[in-house]
C-alpha positions as CSV (number, residue, x, y, z in Angstrom):
1,X,0.1,0.2,-0.4
2,X,2.9,2.1,0.7
3,X,4.3,1.6,-2.5
4,X,1.0,2.7,-4.1
5,X,0.7,6.3,-2.3
6,X,4.4,7.4,-3.3
7,X,4.1,6.3,-7.3
8,X,0.1,8.5,-6.3
9,X,2.7,11.1,-5.8
10,X,5.5,10.8,-8.0
11,X,2.4,10.8,-10.7
12,X,1.1,14.2,-9.2
13,X,3.9,16.1,-9.3
14,X,5.2,15.4,-12.4
15,X,1.7,16.3,-14.2
16,X,1.7,19.3,-12.1
17,X,5.3,19.9,-13.4
18,X,4.6,19.3,-17.1
19,X,1.2,21.7,-17.0
20,X,3.0,24.3,-15.3
21,X,5.5,23.9,-17.8
22,X,4.0,23.6,-21.1
23,X,1.7,26.5,-19.4
24,X,4.9,28.8,-19.7
25,X,6.1,27.5,-23.1
26,X,2.9,28.0,-24.6
27,X,2.7,32.1,-23.4
28,X,5.9,32.7,-24.1
29,X,5.4,31.5,-27.8
30,X,2.4,33.0,-28.8
31,X,2.1,36.5,-25.5
32,X,4.3,39.2,-27.4
33,X,2.1,42.3,-26.0
34,X,3.5,42.4,-21.7
35,X,0.0,43.3,-20.6
36,X,-1.3,40.0,-21.8
37,X,1.5,38.1,-20.2
38,X,0.7,35.5,-17.1
39,X,3.1,35.2,-13.8
40,X,5.5,32.5,-14.6
41,X,6.6,35.1,-18.2
42,X,6.3,38.2,-15.8
43,X,9.3,35.8,-13.4
44,X,11.1,35.7,-17.0
45,X,11.0,38.8,-18.5
46,X,11.7,40.8,-14.8
47,X,15.0,38.6,-14.5
48,X,18.1,40.7,-14.6
49,X,21.6,41.2,-13.1
50,X,20.1,44.8,-10.9
51,X,16.4,43.8,-10.9
52,X,16.0,41.9,-7.6
53,X,13.2,43.7,-6.2
54,X,11.4,44.2,-9.2
55,X,10.9,40.1,-9.4
56,X,10.9,40.0,-5.8
57,X,7.3,42.1,-6.2
58,X,6.5,40.0,-8.9
59,X,6.7,37.0,-6.8
60,X,5.1,38.4,-4.1
61,X,2.6,40.8,-5.6
62,X,1.6,36.6,-7.6
63,X,1.7,35.3,-4.1
64,X,-0.9,37.0,-2.3
65,X,-2.8,37.1,-5.0
66,X,-2.9,32.9,-4.8
67,X,-3.3,33.1,-1.5
68,X,-6.4,35.7,-1.4
69,X,-8.1,34.0,-3.9
70,X,-7.6,30.6,-2.2
71,X,-8.5,31.7,0.8
72,X,-12.5,33.8,-0.3
73,X,-12.9,30.9,-2.8
């Protein structure tokens, strides 16, 4: 029974990772306007050597939004 739970958790992790990666790649290829970018794409856009504050701001904005949505949904 324990091996079944281990395989089930691994399967869920793989499927979730693939969904997140496909979401990133699809929007990277199709979206050219920054106003329509998704959160993973914005994190990629804001990466840079001296843009840590922008990166943290976008990361906190997305995290707080998700926490609020899960709390009140």
